[in-house]
ZAPA-953815 format. One record per residue: residue number from 1; chain; z, x, y of N, C-alpha, C in turn. Coordinates in nm, 3 decimals, padded with zeros to 5 digits, always signed. Each point is the difference from the previous one (the first is absolute). Layout:
BEGIN
REC mise marza     n.Z     n.X     n.Y    ca.Z    ca.X    ca.Y     c.Z     c.X     c.Y
REC  NUM     A       Z       X       Y       Z       X       Y       Z       X       Y
...
This chain:
BEGIN
REC mise marza     n.Z     n.X     n.Y    ca.Z    ca.X    ca.Y     c.Z     c.X     c.Y
REC    1     A -01.838 -02.482 -06.222 -00.112 -00.013 +00.095 +00.027 +00.089 +00.123
REC    2     A -00.091 +00.085 +00.024 +00.010 +00.088 +00.119 -00.046 -00.082 +00.125
REC    3     A +00.030 +00.061 +00.113 -00.045 -00.055 +00.129 -00.151 -00.006 +00.004
REC    4     A -00.064 +00.103 -00.046 -00.146 +00.000 -00.003 -00.058 -00.110 -00.089
REC    5     A +00.057 -00.023 -00.117 -00.043 -00.109 -00.082 +00.022 -00.135 +00.068
REC    6     A +00.115 -00.014 +00.066 +00.020 -00.123 +00.073 -00.112 -00.027 +00.106
REC    7     A -00.027 +00.104 +00.075 -00.104 -00.020 +00.104 -00.139 -00.024 -00.060
REC    8     A -00.025 +00.061 -00.110 -00.129 -00.032 -00.072 +00.003 -00.151 -00.037
REC    9     A +00.107 -00.049 -00.054 +00.012 -00.143 -00.040 -00.024 -00.086 +00.123
REC   10     A +00.060 +00.036 +00.114 -00.020 -00.080 +00.118 -00.144 -00.004 +00.039
REC   11     A -00.067 +00.121 -00.006 -00.143 +00.005 +00.032 -00.078 -00.092 -00.094
REC   12     A +00.025 +00.004 -00.129 -00.074 -00.080 -00.094 +00.020 -00.143 +00.020
REC   13     A +00.122 -00.043 +00.044 +00.025 -00.142 +00.035 -00.087 -00.042 +00.122
REC   14     A -00.011 +00.097 +00.096 -00.085 -00.029 +00.121 -00.141 -00.014 -00.049
REC   15     A -00.043 +00.087 -00.090 -00.136 -00.013 -00.045 -00.031 -00.125 -00.067
REC   16     A +00.094 -00.051 -00.088 -00.011 -00.129 -00.058 -00.006 -00.113 +00.103
REC   17     A +00.077 +00.002 +00.097 -00.002 -00.092 +00.107 -00.135 -00.001 +00.067
REC   18     A -00.041 +00.109 +00.050 -00.126 +00.004 +00.066 -00.122 -00.042 -00.087
REC   19     A +00.006 +00.040 -00.132 -00.108 -00.036 -00.091 +00.001 -00.154 -00.011
REC   20     A +00.123 -00.062 -00.008 -00.003 -00.143 -00.015 -00.059 -00.074 +00.125
REC   21     A +00.006 +00.056 +00.112 -00.056 -00.060 +00.126 -00.161 +00.011 -00.005
REC   22     A -00.046 +00.094 -00.076 -00.145 +00.027 -00.012 -00.069 +00.015 +00.138
REC   23     A +00.068 +00.078 +00.085 -00.062 +00.028 +00.132 -00.034 +00.151 +00.010
REC   24     A +00.067 +00.081 -00.066 -00.025 +00.144 +00.012 -00.058 +00.056 -00.130
REC   25     A -00.087 +00.101 +00.016 -00.051 +00.068 -00.119 +00.106 +00.103 -00.050
REC   26     A -00.015 +00.048 -00.118 +00.095 +00.096 -00.056 -00.009 +00.127 +00.079
REC   27     A -00.113 +00.033 +00.054 -00.017 +00.120 +00.080 +00.091 -00.016 +00.129
REC   28     A -00.009 -00.114 +00.065 +00.072 -00.026 +00.122 +00.149 -00.001 -00.035
REC   29     A +00.043 -00.057 -00.112 +00.146 -00.005 -00.035 +00.041 +00.142 -00.022
REC   30     A -00.077 +00.079 -00.073 +00.038 +00.147 -00.026 +00.019 +00.073 +00.134
REC   31     A -00.087 -00.018 +00.091 +00.008 +00.069 +00.130 +00.125 -00.047 +00.072
REC   32     A +00.027 -00.134 +00.003 +00.112 -00.059 +00.074 +00.131 +00.052 -00.052
REC   33     A +00.009 +00.027 -00.133 +00.124 +00.047 -00.061 +00.012 +00.149 -00.018
REC   34     A -00.099 +00.077 +00.056 +00.007 +00.143 +00.003 -00.030 +00.065 -00.132
REC   35     A -00.077 -00.065 -00.091 -00.053 +00.067 -00.112 -00.111 +00.093 +00.031
REC   36     A -00.004 +00.109 -00.080 -00.106 +00.102 +00.024 -00.132 -00.049 -00.040
REC   37     A -00.009 -00.093 -00.094 -00.120 -00.058 -00.042 +00.020 -00.136 -00.069
REC   38     A -00.105 -00.078 -00.013 -00.003 -00.122 -00.073 +00.032 +00.022 -00.146
REC   39     A -00.054 +00.112 -00.053 +00.025 +00.035 -00.138 +00.153 +00.018 -00.031
REC   40     A +00.063 +00.067 +00.094 +00.147 +00.025 -00.020 +00.081 -00.133 -00.004
REC   41     A -00.039 -00.086 +00.099 +00.066 -00.133 +00.005 -00.026 -00.075 -00.123
REC   42     A -00.126 -00.003 -00.045 -00.033 -00.078 -00.115 +00.071 +00.051 -00.127
REC   43     A +00.010 +00.129 -00.015 +00.072 +00.063 -00.115 +00.149 -00.039 +00.008
REC   44     A +00.058 +00.006 +00.115 +00.145 -00.033 +00.008 +00.022 -00.146 -00.024
REC   45     A -00.089 -00.089 +00.056 +00.008 -00.138 -00.022 -00.005 -00.039 -00.150
REC   46     A -00.092 +00.063 -00.071 -00.009 -00.034 -00.142 +00.116 +00.057 -00.077
REC   47     A +00.056 +00.114 +00.040 +00.112 +00.059 -00.072 +00.119 -00.089 +00.013
REC   48     A +00.016 -00.063 +00.112 +00.125 -00.080 +00.027 -00.022 -00.146 -00.051
REC   49     A -00.122 -00.054 +00.018 -00.015 -00.145 -00.033 -00.063 -00.024 -00.126
REC   50     A -00.058 +00.106 -00.066 -00.081 -00.014 -00.119 -00.131 -00.075 +00.022
REC   51     A -00.037 -00.022 +00.120 -00.118 -00.071 +00.036 -00.088 +00.084 +00.103
REC   52     A -00.126 -00.019 -00.007 -00.082 +00.056 +00.110 +00.019 -00.082 +00.121
REC   53     A -00.025 +00.059 +00.110 +00.009 -00.079 +00.132 -00.098 -00.114 -00.001
REC   54     A -00.125 +00.035 -00.053 -00.101 -00.113 -00.002 +00.037 -00.111 -00.087
REC   55     A +00.054 +00.029 -00.114 +00.042 -00.098 -00.098 +00.121 -00.086 +00.064
REC   56     A +00.088 +00.070 +00.068 +00.103 -00.074 +00.066 -00.054 -00.098 +00.103
REC   57     A -00.096 +00.046 +00.079 -00.063 -00.077 +00.107 -00.073 -00.123 -00.062
REC   58     A -00.074 +00.021 -00.110 -00.079 -00.102 -00.055 +00.086 -00.114 -00.067
REC   59     A +00.111 +00.042 -00.059 +00.079 -00.095 -00.077 +00.118 -00.055 +00.093
REC   60     A +00.030 +00.063 +00.113 +00.108 -00.051 +00.079 +00.126 +00.011 -00.078
REC   61     A +00.010 +00.108 -00.081 +00.115 +00.017 -00.091 +00.138 -00.027 +00.060
REC   62     A +00.076 -00.085 -00.059 +00.131 -00.029 +00.060 +00.111 +00.044 -00.088
REC   63     A -00.033 +00.064 -00.117 +00.104 +00.051 -00.087 +00.045 +00.139 +00.038
REC   64     A +00.036 +00.015 +00.119 +00.032 +00.132 +00.053 +00.157 -00.002 +00.027
REC   65     A +00.046 +00.125 +00.016 +00.142 +00.016 +00.034 +00.008 -00.042 +00.151
REC   66     A +00.100 -00.081 +00.028 +00.018 -00.035 +00.137 +00.062 +00.108 +00.084
REC   67     A -00.016 -00.013 +00.126 +00.060 +00.093 +00.099 +00.150 +00.007 -00.019
REC   68     A +00.066 -00.113 -00.019 +00.145 -00.004 -00.025 +00.044 +00.077 -00.126
REC   69     A -00.091 -00.020 -00.105 +00.035 +00.072 -00.123 -00.003 +00.152 +00.023
REC   70     A -00.099 +00.046 +00.067 -00.006 +00.147 +00.034 +00.120 +00.049 +00.077
REC   71     A +00.037 -00.078 +00.107 +00.113 +00.039 +00.074 +00.126 +00.000 -00.085
REC   72     A +00.017 -00.095 -00.077 +00.115 -00.012 -00.092 +00.008 +00.124 -00.100
REC   73     A -00.118 +00.031 -00.057 -00.002 +00.116 -00.090 +00.035 +00.128 +00.079
REC   74     A -00.053 +00.017 +00.119 +00.031 +00.116 +00.085 +00.148 +00.013 +00.026
REC   75     A +00.061 -00.115 +00.047 +00.139 +00.005 +00.024 +00.088 +00.028 -00.115
REC   76     A -00.032 -00.052 -00.115 +00.075 +00.026 -00.120 -00.014 +00.150 -00.037
REC   77     A -00.118 +00.059 +00.014 -00.015 +00.143 -00.029 +00.080 +00.083 +00.097
REC   78     A +00.003 -00.036 +00.126 +00.071 +00.071 +00.106 +00.148 -00.004 -00.034
REC   79     A +00.050 -00.119 -00.040 +00.140 -00.012 -00.036 +00.043 +00.085 -00.116
REC   80     A -00.090 +00.010 -00.097 +00.030 +00.084 -00.115 +00.002 +00.142 +00.035
REC   81     A -00.091 +00.053 +00.091 -00.001 +00.131 +00.039 +00.124 +00.031 +00.086
REC   82     A +00.047 -00.096 +00.075 +00.119 +00.021 +00.087 +00.123 +00.013 -00.091
REC   83     A +00.007 -00.085 -00.101 +00.115 -00.005 -00.087 +00.013 +00.135 -00.082
REC   84     A -00.114 +00.056 -00.034 -00.002 +00.125 -00.072 +00.052 +00.121 +00.086
REC   85     A -00.019 -00.015 +00.125 +00.045 +00.107 +00.087 +00.144 -00.012 +00.048
REC   86     A +00.067 -00.105 -00.035 +00.145 -00.014 +00.036 +00.078 +00.100 -00.081
REC   87     A +00.106 +00.056 +00.062 +00.091 +00.091 -00.076 +00.083 -00.071 -00.105
């Protein structure tokens, strides 16, 4: 996992959180997270979660990867990269 992929996962976790509160529109969430468009956010959300943002909102889907799981995966990948670079 690259740093870029890690930050994308963080953003998607934030999107899930905000969608679960049902206070912000997807357009507002995209703007707050610095996406160039709602379409870009929607495509990235579906690629990572296999769900559309609207389906996630409607179902309150809880079968998602947790924040801790994402951090754990990132740290494991960083450790592997570090170990490969040792002499």
